[in-house]
C-alpha positions in Angstrom: 110.0 92.8 84.8 108.0 94.7 87.4 109.9 93.5 90.4 113.4 94.1 91.8 115.2 93.2 95.0 115.7 95.9 97.6 119.5 96.2 98.0 119.9 99.3 100.2 120.5 103.0 99.8 123.3 105.2 98.4 126.0 106.5 100.7 124.5 110.0 100.5 121.1 108.9 101.7 118.0 108.0 99.7 117.4 109.8 96.5 113.7 108.9 96.4 111.0 107.2 98.4 111.8 104.0 96.5 115.4 104.2 97.7 114.1 104.9 101.2 112.7 101.4 101.1 109.1 102.1 100.1 109.2 99.9 97.1 105.6 98.8 96.3 106.5 95.7 94.2 109.7 94.0 95.0 110.9 90.5 95.7 112.3 90.4 99.2 115.7 88.7 99.4 115.7 87.7 103.1 117.6 85.0 104.9 119.8 82.4 103.2 119.5 81.7 99.5 117.1 79.0 98.5 118.5 75.5 98.3 118.1 73.1 95.4 114.6 73.0 94.0 112.6 71.5 91.2 109.9 73.2 89.0 106.9 71.7 87.3 104.2 73.5 85.3 101.1 72.7 83.3 99.1 75.7 81.9 98.1 77.9 84.8 99.4 75.6 87.5 103.0 75.4 88.7 104.8 73.8 91.6 108.2 74.4 93.2 109.5 71.7 95.6 112.8 71.1 97.3 115.2 68.3 96.5 113.3 65.9 98.7 110.0 66.7 97.0 108.7 68.7 100.0 107.0 72.0 100.2 106.9 74.0 103.4 108.3 76.4 105.9 111.4 74.3 106.4 112.2 74.7 102.7 113.9 77.9 101.7 112.4 79.8 98.8 108.9 80.3 97.3 107.9 76.6 97.5 104.3 75.4 97.0 101.6 74.5 94.5 100.3 77.6 92.7 97.2 78.2 90.5 96.4 81.5 88.9 98.7 83.6 91.2 97.5 81.9 94.4 99.4 79.3 96.5 96.9 76.5 96.8 99.3 74.2 98.8 102.0 75.7 101.0 102.9 72.6 103.0 103.5 69.0 101.8 106.0 67.1 103.9 106.7 63.4 104.2 107.8 61.7 107.4 108.7 58.1 108.2 108.2 57.2 111.8 108.1 60.9 112.5 111.5 61.6 110.9 112.4 63.2 107.6 113.7 60.6 105.1 117.2 60.7 103.7 117.7 61.8 100.1 119.2 59.4 97.7 118.7 61.5 94.6 116.2 63.5 92.6 115.8 64.2 89.0 113.3 65.5 86.4 112.6 64.0 83.0 114.3 65.7 80.1 110.8 66.9 78.9 110.0 68.4 82.4 106.9 66.1 82.6 107.8 64.1 85.7 109.8 64.6 88.9 111.2 61.5 90.6 112.7 61.6 94.1 114.4 58.6 95.7 114.5 58.5 99.5 115.4 56.0 102.2 114.9 55.7 105.9 117.3 57.1 108.5 118.5 55.1 111.4 115.7 54.7 113.9 116.9 54.7 117.5 115.0 53.8 120.6 116.6 54.0 124.1 120.0 54.4 122.5 119.7 51.3 120.3 119.2 51.2 116.5 115.9 49.4 115.9 116.0 49.8 112.2 119.1 50.6 110.2 119.1 53.2 107.5 118.9 52.2 103.8 116.4 49.4 104.2 113.3 51.2 103.0 113.2 52.7 99.6 110.6 55.4 98.9 110.2 56.4 95.2 108.3 59.7 95.1 107.0 60.8 91.7 105.1 64.0 90.9 103.5 65.6 87.8 100.9 68.3 87.0 98.0 68.0 84.6 94.8 70.1 84.3 95.1 72.1 87.5 95.9 69.0 89.6 99.1 67.7 91.1 99.5 63.9 91.0 101.8 62.2 93.4 102.8 58.6 93.9 104.8 57.1 96.7 106.2 53.6 96.2 107.4 52.3 99.5 109.6 49.1 99.2 111.2 46.9 101.8 114.7 45.8 100.9 115.4 44.1 104.2 115.4 40.3 104.7 112.6 40.5 107.3 109.2 42.1 107.6 109.2 45.8 108.6 106.4 47.8 110.1 106.5 51.6 109.9 104.4 54.7 110.1 104.3 57.0 107.1 102.8 60.4 107.5 102.0 63.2 105.0 101.6 66.7 106.5 99.8 69.3 104.4 98.2 72.7 104.5 97.5 75.9 102.5 98.0 79.5 103.3 96.2 80.6 100.1 98.8 83.4 99.8 98.5 85.7 96.9 101.7 85.5 94.8 102.5 89.1 95.8 102.3 88.1 99.5 104.8 85.3 98.7 107.0 87.9 97.1 107.1 89.9 100.3 104.0 92.2 100.4 102.0 92.4 103.5 98.2 92.8 103.7 96.1 94.4 106.3 93.1 92.1 105.8 92.7 88.6 104.4 89.8 86.3 103.7 88.7 83.3 105.8 89.8 79.7 105.6 88.0 76.5 106.4 89.2 72.9 106.4 87.1 69.8 106.5 87.0 66.1 105.8 84.9 64.5 103.1 84.8 60.9 104.0 87.7 58.7 104.8 90.1 59.8 102.0 89.3 63.4 101.0 90.3 66.7 102.6 89.1 70.1 101.4 91.0 73.2 102.2 88.8 76.2 101.3 89.4 80.0 101.3 86.7 82.6 101.0 88.5 85.7 99.6 87.8 89.3 100.0 87.0 89.3 96.3 84.0 87.0 97.0 85.7 84.1 95.2 86.1 80.7 96.9 89.4 78.9 96.3 89.5 75.2 97.1 92.3 72.7 97.4 91.0 69.1 97.5 93.4 66.3 98.5 92.3 62.8 97.5 94.3 59.8 99.1 94.3 56.3 97.6 94.2 54.0 99.6 92.4 55.6 102.5 94.8 56.4 105.3 94.6 54.8 108.7 94.1 58.2 110.2 93.1 61.4 108.4 92.8 64.9 109.8 92.6 68.3 108.1 96.4 68.5 108.2 97.8 65.0 108.3 97.4 61.6 106.7 98.9 58.6 108.5 99.5 55.2 107.0 100.6 52.1 108.9 102.6 49.9 106.6 103.5 46.3 107.3 105.9 45.3 104.5 107.1 41.8 103.8 110.6 41.4 102.4 110.6 42.6 98.8 107.1 44.1 99.1 106.2 47.5 97.6 103.2 49.5 98.7 102.0 52.3 96.4 100.2 55.4 97.9 98.6 57.9 95.6 97.7 61.5 96.3 95.9 64.0 94.0 95.8 67.7 94.9 93.3 69.6 92.8 93.1 73.4 92.5 89.5 74.6 92.0 88.6 71.4 90.2 85.1 70.0 90.7 85.7 66.6 89.0 87.4 63.7 90.7 91.0 63.2 89.6 91.8 60.6 87.0 94.0 57.6 87.9 97.7 58.5 88.2 98.9 56.5 85.1 96.1 57.8 82.9 96.9 61.4 83.8 100.6 60.9 83.2 100.0 59.4 79.7 97.7 62.4 78.8 100.2 64.9 80.1 103.0 63.4 78.0 100.6 63.2 75.0 100.1 66.9 75.2 103.8 67.5 75.3 104.4 65.4 72.3 101.6 67.3 70.4 103.4 70.6 71.2 106.6 69.3 69.7 105.1 68.8 66.3 106.0 71.1 63.4 108.9 72.6 65.3 112.6 72.8 64.2 115.1 70.9 66.3 118.8 71.6 66.6 121.7 69.2 67.0 125.3 70.2 67.0 128.7 68.6 67.2 129.0 69.8 70.8 127.3 67.5 73.3 127.1 70.1 76.1 125.5 72.6 73.7 123.0 69.9 72.7 122.1 69.6 76.4 121.5 73.4 76.5 119.2 73.2 73.5 117.3 70.2 74.9 116.7 72.0 78.2 115.7 75.2 76.5 113.2 73.3 74.3 111.7 71.5 77.3 111.4 74.7 79.3 109.7 76.6 76.5 107.2 73.8 76.0 106.5 73.8 79.7 106.1 77.5 80.0 103.9 77.7 76.9 100.3 77.8 78.0 97.1 77.0 76.1 94.9 80.1 76.1 91.6 80.8 74.4 93.6 82.7 71.7 96.3 80.1 71.2 99.7 79.1 72.8 101.4 81.7 74.9 104.8 81.5 76.6 104.3 82.6 80.2 107.3 84.7 81.3 108.9 82.6 84.1 108.7 80.6 87.3 108.0 81.4 90.1 107.3 85.1 89.9 106.0 85.6 86.3 104.0 82.5 85.4 101.3 84.5 83.6 100.7 86.6 80.5 103.3 89.3 80.1 103.2 91.4 76.9 106.8 92.3 76.5 108.1 88.9 77.5 105.7 87.0 75.2 106.5 89.3 72.3 110.3 89.0 72.7 110.2 85.3 73.2 108.0 84.9 70.0 110.5 87.1 68.1 113.4 84.9 69.3 111.6 81.7 68.2 110.0 83.1 65.0 112.5 81.4 62.7 112.0 77.9 64.2 108.5 77.9 65.8 106.3 80.7 64.3 103.1 79.3 65.8 104.2 80.9 69.1 104.0 84.3 67.5 100.5 83.7 66.2 99.2 82.8 69.7 101.0 85.8 71.3 99.6 88.3 68.7 96.1 87.0 69.0 96.0 87.0 72.8 97.5 90.5 73.1 95.1 91.8 70.4 92.2 90.4 72.4 93.3 92.3 75.5 94.5 95.5 73.9 93.3 98.6 75.8 90.3 100.3 74.3 89.7 103.0 77.0 91.8 105.2 79.3 92.2 104.0 82.9 94.9 105.8 84.9 94.8 103.1 87.7 96.1 100.5 85.2 98.1 102.9 83.0 95.7 102.0 80.1 95.2 104.1 77.0 93.4 103.2 73.8 95.7 101.1 71.6 98.2 100.1 74.2 99.3 96.5 74.5 99.1 94.6 77.8 102.1 94.6 80.1 100.9 92.0 82.6 97.8 90.0 83.6 97.1 88.6 87.1 94.4 86.3 88.4 95.0 86.6 92.2 92.9 88.1 94.9 95.1 91.2 95.4 94.8 92.1 91.7 91.1 91.6 91.8 90.8 93.9 94.7 93.1 96.6 93.3 95.7 96.1 96.0 98.1 95.7 93.1 97.3 97.3 89.7 98.1 94.2 87.7 94.7 92.5 87.0 95.2 93.9 83.4 98.0 96.4 83.6 99.3 98.4 80.6 102.4 100.2 82.2 104.8 99.1 79.4 106.1 101.6 76.8 107.6 99.0 74.6 105.0 96.3 74.3 103.0 98.3 71.8 105.7 98.8 69.2 106.9 95.3 69.8 103.4 94.0 69.0 103.5 95.9 65.7 107.0 94.7 64.9 106.1 91.0 65.6 102.9 91.3 63.5 105.0 92.5 60.5 107.8 89.9 61.0 105.4 87.1 61.6 103.7 87.8 58.3 107.0 88.0 56.5 108.1 84.7 58.0 105.0 82.8 57.3 103.0 84.5 54.5 100.0 84.1 56.8 98.0 87.1 55.4 94.8 85.8 56.8 96.1 86.3 60.4 97.6 89.6 59.4 94.2 90.8 58.1 92.5 89.7 61.3 95.1 91.6 63.4 95.0 94.8 61.3 92.5 96.7 63.5 94.7 96.0 66.5 97.9 97.0 64.6 96.3 100.3 63.5 95.1 101.0 67.0 98.7 100.4 68.2 100.1 102.7 65.6 97.6 105.4 66.5 98.8 105.2 70.2 102.5 105.3 69.1 101.9 108.5 67.1 99.3 109.9 69.5 99.0 109.3 73.3 102.4 107.6 73.3 104.0 110.8 72.3 102.2 113.4 74.4 104.6 116.3 73.6 104.7 115.5 69.9 108.5 115.5 69.7 108.5 112.3 67.6 109.7 110.0 70.4 107.4 107.8 72.5 107.8 108.2 76.2 106.3 107.1 79.5 105.2 108.5 82.8 103.1 106.5 85.2 99.6 107.9 85.7 99.4 107.1 89.5 101.8 106.4 92.3 100.8 102.7 92.2 102.1 102.2 88.7 105.6 101.2 87.7 108.0 104.1 87.9 110.0 102.8 84.9 108.2 101.1 82.0 110.8 99.8 79.7 112.3 96.3 80.0 114.7 97.7 82.7 111.8 98.6 85.0 113.6 98.8 88.3 113.1 102.1 90.1 116.7 103.0 89.6 117.3 101.7 86.1 117.2 105.1 84.3 119.7 107.7 85.5 122.2 110.3 84.6 126.0 110.2 84.6 126.1 111.7 88.1 123.8 109.1 89.4 120.6 111.2 89.5 117.5 109.3 88.7 115.8 110.6 85.5 112.5 112.2 85.9 109.7 111.7 83.4 108.3 111.7 80.9 111.2 109.4 79.8 112.0 108.4 76.2 114.1 105.3 76.2 116.6 104.7 73.4 115.8 101.1 72.5 112.1 101.9 72.4 112.6 104.4 69.6 114.5 101.7 67.8 111.5 99.3 68.3 109.2 101.9 66.7 111.6 102.4 63.8 111.7 98.6 63.2 108.0 98.2 63.7 107.0 100.8 61.1 109.4 99.4 58.5 108.2 95.9 59.1 104.5 96.6 59.1 105.0 98.9 56.1 106.2 95.8 54.1 103.2 93.9 55.3 100.8 96.8 54.4 102.3 96.9 50.9 101.6 93.1 50.5 98.1 93.7 51.6 97.6 96.4 49.0 97.7 99.3 51.4 100.3 101.2 49.4 99.7 104.8 50.7 99.8 103.5 54.3 103.1 101.7 53.6 104.7 104.7 52.1 103.6 106.9 55.0 105.0 104.4 57.5 108.3 104.1 55.6 108.6 107.9 55.6 107.8 108.1 59.3 110.6 105.6 60.0 113.2 107.6 58.0 112.3 110.8 59.8 112.5 109.0 63.2 116.0 107.7 62.4 117.2 111.2 61.6 115.7 112.7 64.8 117.0 109.8 66.8 120.6 110.2 65.7 120.5 113.9 66.4 119.0 113.6 69.9 120.5 110.4 71.3 124.1 110.0 69.9 126.7 111.0 72.6 130.1 111.5 71.0 131.8 111.8 74.3 130.9 108.2 75.3 130.8 106.9 71.7 127.4 105.4 72.2 123.7 106.3 72.4 122.2 107.9 75.5 120.2 105.5 77.6 117.2 107.9 77.5 116.0 111.5 77.3 114.5 112.7 80.5 111.5 115.0 80.9 113.7 118.1 80.1 115.1 116.3 77.0 118.4 116.0 78.7 120.2 112.8 77.6 121.2 110.2 80.1 124.8 109.9 79.0 125.3 106.4 80.3 126.9 103.4 78.5 124.3 100.7 78.6 123.3 97.5 76.8 120.3 99.4 75.4 122.5 100.6 72.6 123.1 97.0 71.7 119.4 96.4 71.3 119.4 99.4 68.9 121.6 97.4 66.6 118.9 94.7 66.5 116.3 97.3 65.3 118.5 98.6 62.5 118.0 102.3 63.4 121.8 102.8 64.0 124.1 104.4 61.3 126.7 101.9 60.2 129.7 104.0 61.2 128.3 104.4 64.7 127.3 100.8 64.9 131.0 99.9 64.7 131.7 102.1 67.7 128.8 100.7 69.7 129.8 97.1 68.9 133.4 97.7 69.9 132.3 99.1 73.3 130.0 96.3 74.0 132.7 93.7 73.5 135.2 95.7 75.5 136.1 95.0 79.1 133.7 97.5 80.6 130.8 95.7 79.2 131.8 92.1 78.4 132.3 90.1 81.6 133.6 87.0 79.9 130.1 85.4 80.2 128.1 88.1 78.5 127.4 91.8 78.1 126.4 93.7 81.2 123.3 95.9 81.3 125.5 98.8 82.4 129.2 99.4 81.8 131.6 99.0 84.6 132.5 102.4 86.0 129.1 104.1 85.5 127.5 105.9 88.5 125.1 103.1 89.5 127.0 100.2 88.2 126.6 97.2 90.5 127.2 93.7 89.2 124.8 92.3 91.8 121.9 94.6 90.8 118.8 93.5 88.9 119.3 95.9 86.0 122.4 98.0 86.6 125.4 95.7 85.8 124.0 92.1 85.7 124.0 89.9 82.6 120.6 89.1 81.0 120.7 86.3 78.4 117.8 87.6 76.3 119.4 91.1 76.2 122.6 89.4 74.9 120.5 87.4 72.4 119.0 90.6 70.9 122.4 92.2 70.8 123.8 89.2 69.0 121.2 89.6 66.3 122.0 93.2 66.1 125.7 92.5 65.7 124.9 90.0 63.0 122.7 92.6 61.2 125.7 94.9 60.9 128.1 92.1 59.9 130.1 91.8 63.2 130.1 88.0 63.1 133.2 87.5 65.1 131.6 89.5 67.9 128.6 87.2 67.6 130.8 84.2 68.0 132.5 85.7 71.1 129.1 86.4 72.7 127.8 83.0 71.8 130.8 81.3 73.4 130.5 83.3 76.6 126.8 82.5 77.1 127.4 78.8 76.2 130.2 78.6 78.8 127.9 80.2 81.4 125.1 77.7 80.6 127.5 74.8 81.0 127.9 75.8 84.7 124.2 76.2 85.3 121.9 73.6 87.0 120.4 71.4 84.2 122.3 73.6 81.6 119.5 76.1 82.1 120.1 79.7 81.4 118.3 81.8 84.1 116.6 85.1 83.8 119.8 86.9 84.7 123.1 86.4 86.6 125.6 88.7 88.2 128.0 90.7 86.1 131.2 89.9 87.9 134.3 89.5 85.8 135.0 85.9 84.7 137.7 84.1 86.5 139.6 81.0 85.6 138.1 77.7 86.7 135.0 79.3 88.2 131.5 79.6 87.0 129.3 82.7 86.9 127.8 84.1 90.1 124.0 83.5 90.3 121.4 86.2 91.1 119.4 85.1 94.2 115.8 85.5 93.0 116.1 85.1 89.3 113.3 83.2 87.6 114.5 79.8 86.3 113.1 78.7 83.9 112.3 81.9 82.2 110.9 82.2 78.7 113.2 84.7 76.9 116.3 83.2 78.6 115.2 79.7 77.4 114.8 81.2 73.8 118.3 82.7 73.9 120.2 79.8 72.4 117.8 79.8 69.4 118.5 83.5 68.8 122.2 82.8 69.0 122.1 80.1 66.4 120.0 82.4 64.2 122.5 85.2 64.6 125.5 83.0 63.9 124.0 81.4 60.8 122.5 84.7 59.5 119.2 82.9 59.0 116.7 84.6 56.7 113.4 82.8 55.7 111.7 84.3 52.7 108.3 82.7 51.7 107.8 85.1 48.9 110.9 83.9 47.1 110.6 80.4 48.7 114.3 80.8 49.9 116.2 80.0 53.0 119.3 82.2 53.2 122.4 82.0 55.4 123.8 85.5 55.3 127.5 85.6 56.2 127.3 82.4 58.4 130.0 82.0 61.0 130.0 79.2 63.5 132.0 79.8 66.7 135.0 77.6 67.4 133.3 75.3 69.8 130.8 74.1 67.1 132.1 72.1 64.1 128.6 71.6 62.6 125.0 72.2 63.3 122.0 70.4 61.9 118.6 72.0 61.7 115.8 69.4 61.3 112.3 70.1 60.1 113.1 73.7 59.1 109.9 74.9 57.5 109.2 77.5 54.9 105.7 77.6 53.3 104.9 74.1 52.3 108.6 72.9 52.3 110.4 71.1 55.0 114.2 70.8 55.0 116.9 69.1 57.1 120.2 71.1 56.6 123.6 70.7 58.1 126.1 73.6 58.2 129.8 72.7 58.7 132.5 75.0 59.8 135.8 75.2 57.8 138.8 77.3 58.4 137.5 80.5 56.8 134.0 79.6 55.7 131.1 77.1 56.0 129.5 74.5 53.8 125.9 73.2 53.7 124.5 69.8 53.1 120.8 69.1 52.5 120.0 65.7 54.2 116.2 65.7 53.6 113.9 67.9 51.7 110.2 68.0 51.0 109.0 70.7 48.7 111.0 73.1 46.5 112.4 75.7 48.8 116.0 76.7 48.0 118.9 77.1 50.5 121.6 79.6 49.7 124.7 81.1 51.4 124.8 84.8 50.8 128.0 86.9 51.4 127.6 90.6 51.9 129.6 93.4 53.5 
């Protein structure tokens, strides 16, 4: 990601202007950690509220209602007789479609006497999003044995803050805001931006309040015993039409979710806790997946990355390719549409490069941040080529492959051309302007690439795992080219991959640390640091088998493996910090790719160990939801993992992690050419007795298959089958 927290300087003083505190794009971690919160999302709109359902300054964290990188509602607070109600409980539906908060009245005291005891008024507060509008319903019920009169007020407002302002950036100038009433039940909060766009938040109340101002709606409720009074509020973000009725909108929103669930594989295991993890991951991925003009695209995460990210979308699609290949199709089409065609130093764009990040806020439009369409990512382009090849192999969808081929060839031209400016055979990065990201791999914190003595590497920088991505991409797309009849191109790509593997082994292998260098700096000096990047190399297949064993042993050793997962940087390295964003934390998606790499080289017991650690971590998480990352402290008995304060949750590639782990454990291979589903060296970890994959699709076939663990092997059972695809267990060394 393009943001990191500012955690201080080294004991010897700052090594760079970034370490001196001049970070251009970081998430400020200030004050106490955010309390419990709930997240809702529908397409380009998301909301974060506290456990009472409130948004506002009194709520810690980035609360609010956001639309296209702007906060359209920054305050929404409920009061009863001027006091905050008491929380009974709050929960969200399993499919993330509806938040319900149950509240009650506090004791109301006048002149030292209780005039209304607590727990007599029940307030049911429900909340969902649909088509750029937040729909809220208050059900106020009297459970006393006498009539009760009370005042209920809703306080609201909008700062129209750009998401980068919410993340901590300060602006010298802002646009102008206006607030006005439209009749007895509508308030419009408008903002005229410096980008000449008007952003409008329209609040519609039903029934009309007793008193309505541009910041408060007041109701006077006279409730008979047992009476319930509903109050509805719709908050529209840049929507001209009137909101639909609450119930109609809710039914439509759920209908859309059900439609997204069609034609996907579901997973059920013998472990109920693990089933909860899969249910939450499934719901989060469906919520994060956004309908775009090019198809469905998994937005990266909430709250900081709810937009199109190239690397995140590509890796999420790779993780989900075996069970939901339609995600990959949407990702490939969208990124091909926005592929760079010209050079633009301000956005790090070069012809053929694949998008890093897309933003729709005012600051991006004005160039205050470079992310309107930003291409500062060295790995998105080879990952695009890799996904294009693997998607075609998985689906046999050669029509899509043909439509993507010009984009694939443009990406390959960048990899072999502008992506390798010194023509040494390795692609590398160096930002074109000071506004760009200093580091442009997946570990893109300013201090994520360094030498054994702690010195930050200076560019151009060639990252280890990126060379692996190129290797895997060329092999994968070569197979696709061969199927398309492009034989000469296929042979050239295969030869390129072989030469790259030879050069890579010679330049990156470090026998003194028994792993691969993190990177080569601008002087071609290896960064001799033990990092998880070497584990991702296993995923790509570029690693020699004898060296793969050494890499795997190190990753599962105590310097790397915390008990919950593999750290990004091994304990004891110069910049190791288990609380850092990229230098010692545990990232679930990183571990998922490593698990697939371990499976590729036959280290199935290591896969089981990694799977169990991440499952145990998820069992401690709120909602059983794996976050973007967590701290890399060593596991201790009877304690859960330590959270990272500003991690995105939910986050797409973290949500996809359990699906990758199942794929790695089962050794799943889906071959439409042979019409065969293979389980290569399957090995279920000890906490899973059996796993059932339902609606597993290959070509025109659909299969439900159960895999059962025995003492030394597994067995399979076909419960349902449509079509003639074959399922086989394959043993190989």
